[in-house]
C-alpha positions, 0 to 999 in steps of 0.5 A, spaced: 205 826 781 200 829 786 199 837 784 196 842 789 190 846 787 188 843 780 184 848 776 178 845 773 174 847 767 169 842 767 164 842 761 157 844 761 154 837 758 146 836 757 142 831 754 143 827 749 150 829 749 151 826 756 148 820 755 153 819 749 159 820 753 156 815 758 157 810 752 164 809 752 164 802 748 160 805 742 165 811 742 171 807 742 168 803 736 167 809 732 174 811 733 177 804 731 173 804 725 173 811 723 180 813 726 182 819 730 180 825 730 173 824 729 167 829 730 160 827 732 153 831 731 146 830 733 142 833 728 135 833 732 138 837 738 139 843 732 132 843 731 130 843 738 135 849 739 131 852 733 124 851 736 127 854 743 129 861 739 122 861 736 119 860 743 122 866 745 119 870 739 112 867 741 113 869 748 114 876 746 108 876 740 113 877 735 113 874 728 119 873 723 125 868 722 131 864 725 137 863 720 142 858 722 149 861 720 152 856 716 159 858 717 159 855 724 159 848 721 159 845 714 155 839 716 150 836 711 146 833 717 145 839 721 143 843 715 138 837 712 135 837 719 134 844 719 131 844 712 126 839 715 124 842 721 117 844 722 119 851 725 121 853 718 128 856 720 132 859 715 139 859 713 144 864 712 150 863 707 156 867 706 159 864 700 157 861 693 159 854 696 154 855 702 149 857 698 149 851 693 150 846 699 143 849 702 139 848 696 142 841 695 140 840 703 133 842 701 132 849 703 128 853 698 130 860 696 125 864 700 128 861 707 135 863 705 139 869 706 146 871 703 150 875 707 158 876 708 163 878 702 160 877 696 163 876 689 159 877 682 158 869 682 155 869 689 150 874 687 148 872 681 146 865 684 143 868 689 139 873 684 138 867 680 134 863 685 131 868 689 134 868 695 134 874 700 141 878 699 143 882 705 147 888 702 153 890 705 154 897 701 152 901 696 157 898 691 154 891 692 147 894 691 149 897 685 152 890 682 146 886 684 141 891 681 146 891 674 146 883 674 138 883 675 137 887 669 142 884 665 140 877 666 132 879 666 131 876 673 125 877 678 126 883 683 131 880 689 129 881 696 134 885 700 136 887 707 141 893 708 146 892 713 148 898 718 154 898 723 158 904 727 152 906 731 154 912 735 150 915 741 145 921 739 146 926 744 140 930 742 136 924 745 141 920 750 145 926 753 151 923 757 157 920 756 158 919 748 158 911 746 161 909 740 161 902 737 167 899 734 169 900 727 167 894 722 169 891 715 162 889 715 155 893 713 155 901 712 156 906 717 150 909 720 152 916 717 152 913 710 145 910 710 142 915 706 146 913 700 143 906 701 136 908 701 137 912 695 140 906 692 134 902 694 129 907 691 133 908 685 134 900 683 126 899 686 125 895 679 131 890 680 131 889 688 125 889 693 128 892 700 124 888 705 128 890 711 134 893 715 139 890 720 145 891 723 152 888 725 156 889 731 162 886 734 160 886 741 155 882 746 153 888 750 145 888 750 146 896 751 149 897 744 145 892 741 138 895 743 141 902 741 142 899 734 135 896 734 132 902 736 136 906 730 134 901 725 127 902 727 128 910 725 131 908 719 126 904 717 121 910 718 125 914 714 125 909 708 117 911 707 120 918 704 123 914 699 117 910 697 120 904 701 116 899 706 121 895 709 118 890 714 123 886 717 129 888 722 135 883 722 139 883 729 144 878 726 148 873 731 152 873 737 148 870 742 153 865 745 153 859 749 156 857 755 162 852 755 164 851 762 158 848 767 161 852 774 161 859 774 166 859 780 171 854 776 171 860 771 172 865 776 178 861 779 181 860 773 181 867 770 183 870 777 189 865 777 191 867 770 192 874 772 196 871 778 201 867 774 202 873 769 204 878 775 208 872 778 204 870 784 203 863 782 207 858 777 205 859 770 199 856 768 201 855 760 206 852 756 212 857 756 208 862 760 203 863 755 198 868 758 193 869 753 194 876 751 196 879 758 203 881 760 206 883 767 208 891 767 212 892 773 208 888 777 201 890 774 197 886 769 196 889 763 193 887 756 186 884 754 185 877 755 184 874 749 179 868 751 171 867 750 167 868 756 167 860 757 161 861 763 155 865 761 149 865 765 145 868 760 146 865 753 142 863 747 135 863 747 135 866 754 140 872 751 135 873 746 129 874 751 134 879 755 135 883 749 128 883 747 126 885 754 131 891 755 129 898 754 131 902 748 135 908 750 131 914 747 124 911 746 124 908 753 120 901 752 122 894 751 125 892 744 120 887 743 114 893 744 118 897 739 118 892 734 110 890 735 108 898 735 111 898 728 109 891 726 116 889 724 118 882 723 124 880 727 130 876 723 136 873 727 142 869 725 145 864 731 150 860 729 154 857 735 148 858 739 144 854 734 148 848 734 149 848 742 150 841 745 150 838 738 156 835 737 163 833 740 170 831 737 175 826 740 182 824 739 186 818 741 192 818 746 198 816 742 203 817 747 204 820 754 211 823 755 215 826 761 219 833 760 223 837 764 226 834 771 224 835 778 219 840 780 219 843 773 217 836 770 211 836 766 207 831 762 205 832 755 200 828 752 200 827 744 194 826 741 192 823 734 189 830 732 192 837 731 190 844 733 186 845 727 182 839 728 179 841 734 180 848 735 176 850 741 183 854 744 184 857 737 177 860 738 179 863 745 175 857 748 178 854 755 174 848 757 177 841 759 176 834 755 172 828 758 177 822 759 174 816 756 179 810 758 180 804 753 178 799 758 177 798 765 184 800 769 186 800 776 189 807 778 196 806 779 200 811 784 200 818 782 195 817 777 190 822 781 189 829 779 194 830 774 196 836 770 198 835 762 199 839 756 195 836 750 200 836 744 198 835 737 200 831 731 204 836 727 211 837 727 210 844 730 212 847 736 206 851 736 201 845 735 198 844 742 190 843 743 191 846 749 197 851 751 194 851 758 195 845 763 189 841 763 187 837 769 185 830 769 182 825 774 188 821 772 194 820 767 191 818 760 194 812 757 195 810 750 189 808 746 184 812 751 180 817 748 179 825 750 172 828 748 172 835 747 164 837 748 160 842 744 165 843 738 159 844 733 160 851 733 166 853 729 171 848 733 170 842 728 172 845 721 172 852 721 180 852 721 181 844 719 186 843 713 190 837 710 197 840 713 203 835 712 198 830 709 194 829 715 187 827 713 182 832 716 177 829 721 171 825 719 164 827 721 158 822 723 151 824 725 148 820 731 141 819 733 138 814 739 136 807 737 132 804 743 137 803 748 143 805 744 145 809 738 145 809 730 150 812 726 152 814 719 157 818 715 155 826 716 154 826 708 149 820 708 144 823 713 137 825 711 131 827 715 127 821 712 125 814 714 126 809 709 120 804 708 124 799 713 123 804 718 131 806 718 133 813 717 136 814 710 
């Protein structure tokens, strides 16, 4: 059945992922041997991404460190490759398990930062090995200092993380801007308790920096927070403290959809569908947070901005170029004037174009009758295995046919729903209708591009005794590819010249 006005959201694909997707025979051989779903990672691309971030540092004459936010992906191959990177990239760990993993993958404690919610065991191990601790609250600071004294550890390097920045009317007259409340960090208004605590515990901790956490991608809010953190670092001097690093956290983003016009058409059509001006675009009229209120579209769309003109290292460059509101100079200039190092914690952006996930087509069914007839494609995977849409990301998969097929009549430009393998009505990998160039067949693969950031394993589980996806690392080998299980990858050549 030919559909009118198919709405595509074609993925942004760069090398070497583009070349990997061209090798359908190789990908099908992996699926045949390792099953579906399957995750594929390209560790070398992560090292290249880290180098791109640090190139922005150099372009602004800044020193500091880029920390990979480990929570974005639990892979061993990515972390081991970053540990071996010549750039000296660090790793941001948010649990005792991630800390143990980073140490086992080759990161030395001076390149590890412990962030996120911390229990006493996590703090103990971080203090024991000498990792930097990014402190969220005065209570956490007290607990850490107590552990250091009790166990006779060396002083632990710490940063203090701030949140809830408000516009200062004295320095920035006009509309008052509030940042969102956050469960992370200490509100700026309570910073004095953190600084006095760091001074009181100076025998146990060494305050090396100040950072911020903001639940936003807005450069204006981030630059305002950066400027306020600089003033906090100045205030540290009166407490006998001399921090030297400013941590701007993460949130650099990536672009999933290649064409801005496709994204604009889709989001406009979604609003039209909600107000009834066109047929529904998702299963059972799902509307991603929007609703029809007497012909007016209301609500907030719960979607990641899948097309971003500026993201990753380019977003960092834009942030550092943005002028600060009170002192009216580029953020990078402000850091240089104070001789501060810059810390950043990219997660998704550091594994951009590093991987893909694919699932085998099991069955194609027709549901409904007449004009309401649709196709549901059941995959050997579920929404937790490949969780792009669960994270608000809408992007089309790439169809990898099992073998050469002659297109049958009606196999062109078809819209399908992608259903998972759980016996749950809600198990859809895409609740929206996805448009493909032809109807998939059993045995074909659907490849989801750019899943390395949060979409591979952040939500994966073993519900209904389904196995979670295996993960493999690949690298170029002549005209083809060499692969190994993720856990077997090491960034070193064996005496025979093969990667260990």
